[in-house]
C-alpha positions in Angstrom: -14.0 -7.7 41.0 -12.8 -4.8 38.9 -9.8 -5.5 36.6 -7.4 -2.8 35.7 -8.4 -1.7 32.2 -6.1 -1.2 29.2 -6.4 2.0 27.1 -6.4 0.0 23.9 -6.9 -3.7 23.2 -6.5 -5.2 19.8 -6.9 -8.7 18.5 -6.3 -10.0 15.0 -8.3 -12.9 13.8 -6.5 -14.5 10.8 -8.5 -15.4 7.7 -10.1 -18.8 8.1 -10.5 -18.5 11.9 -13.4 -20.8 12.9 -16.5 -18.9 14.1 -16.4 -20.5 17.6 -12.7 -19.5 18.0 -13.5 -16.0 17.0 -16.4 -15.8 19.4 -14.3 -17.1 22.2 -11.5 -14.6 21.5 -14.0 -11.7 21.4 -15.7 -12.8 24.7 -12.3 -13.0 26.4 -11.5 -9.5 25.3 -14.9 -8.3 26.5 -14.5 -10.0 29.9 -11.2 -8.1 30.4 -12.9 -4.7 30.1 -13.5 -2.8 33.2 -17.2 -1.9 33.9 -15.9 1.3 35.5 -14.9 2.7 32.0 -16.7 3.7 28.8 -15.7 1.6 25.8 -15.8 1.9 22.1 -15.8 -1.4 20.3 -14.9 -1.3 16.6 -14.5 -4.3 14.2 -12.8 -3.7 10.9 -11.3 -5.7 8.2 -7.5 -6.1 8.4 -5.8 -4.9 5.3 -2.1 -5.6 4.8 -0.4 -2.6 3.2 2.3 -2.8 0.7 5.5 -4.3 2.0 8.8 -2.6 2.4 10.3 -5.0 -0.2 7.7 -4.1 -2.8 8.4 -0.4 -2.2 12.1 -1.0 -2.4 11.6 -2.8 -5.8 9.6 0.0 -7.1 12.0 2.8 -6.2 15.2 0.7 -6.5 14.6 -1.2 -9.7 11.4 -0.2 -11.6 11.9 3.5 -11.7 15.7 3.5 -12.2 15.3 1.0 -15.1 12.7 3.2 -16.7 14.9 6.3 -16.3 18.0 4.6 -17.6 16.4 3.0 -20.6 13.7 5.6 -21.4 16.0 7.7 -23.5 14.7 10.9 -25.0 11.1 10.1 -24.1 11.9 10.5 -20.4 14.5 13.2 -20.7 14.2 15.5 -17.7 12.0 13.1 -15.7 12.9 11.8 -12.2 11.6 8.9 -10.1 9.1 11.2 -8.3 7.7 12.4 -11.7 7.3 8.8 -12.8 5.6 7.9 -9.5 3.0 10.8 -9.8 2.4 10.0 -13.5 1.8 6.2 -13.0 -0.4 6.7 -9.9 -2.6 9.1 -11.9 -2.7 7.0 -14.9 -3.8 3.9 -13.0 -6.1 5.4 -10.3 -7.2 8.6 -12.0 -6.6 12.3 -11.6 -8.3 15.1 -9.7 -8.0 18.8 -10.4 -6.6 21.0 -7.7 -6.9 24.8 -7.9 -4.9 27.3 -5.9 -3.0 30.6 -6.4 -4.7 31.1 -9.7 -3.4 27.8 -11.1 -4.9 24.4 -11.8 -2.9 21.3 -11.5 -3.6 17.6 -11.5 -2.8 15.1 -8.8 -3.4 11.3 -8.5 -6.6 10.3 -6.7 -4.7 7.6 -4.7 -1.3 7.3 -3.1 0.8 4.1 -3.0 1.2 4.3 0.7 -2.4 3.2 1.3 -2.3 0.3 -1.2 -2.6 -3.3 -0.1 0.0 -5.8 -1.2 -2.2 -7.0 -4.0 -3.0 -3.5 -5.2 0.6 -2.6 -5.1 1.5 -5.7 -7.1 -1.2 -4.7 -9.7 0.3 -1.2 -9.7 3.8 -2.6 -10.5 2.3 -4.8 -13.2 0.6 -1.8 -14.7 4.0 0.0 -14.8 5.7 -3.0 -16.3 3.1 -3.2 -19.1 3.6 0.5 -19.9 7.4 0.0 -19.9 7.0 -2.9 -22.3 5.0 -0.6 -24.6 8.2 1.5 -24.7 10.4 -1.6 -25.3 11.7 -1.6 -21.7 11.8 -4.8 -19.8 11.8 -4.4 -16.0 14.0 -7.1 -14.3 12.2 -9.6 -12.1 12.9 -9.2 -8.3 14.6 -12.6 -8.1 17.1 -11.7 -10.7 18.2 -8.5 -8.9 19.8 -10.3 -5.9 18.3 -7.8 -3.4 15.7 -8.1 -0.8 12.8 -7.4 -3.1 10.4 -10.3 -2.3 6.9 -9.3 -1.3 
């Protein structure tokens, strides 16, 4: 008997799934595949990307606090400038050449960070802010939806 195949099948196995449970889930997926089709089977680690709340905290609290309290040291800077600067300072820079000019850009972007990496990134910025005498408020004290 040929079953109607789906174009894409995905199954998430949570951390701590027992081996037998994982095997059973994989076998069930395999048995649902039509032998009339070609299939590509890929197994990859699930990485949870930064949350919307973390991103809201960065752009709605961290950067505005730095800009408001940065004084003369940050005169002329905007949130996007801070973002580029801190990404490059934490993850490194690469040189880009074009139109007869050389510029630097961060090696990594925040959109691909995991929740833990993003948390470390915010901690890095908070430490740099402290070096300038600026204290970034904690998410709980802001009253918004900033929990990770």
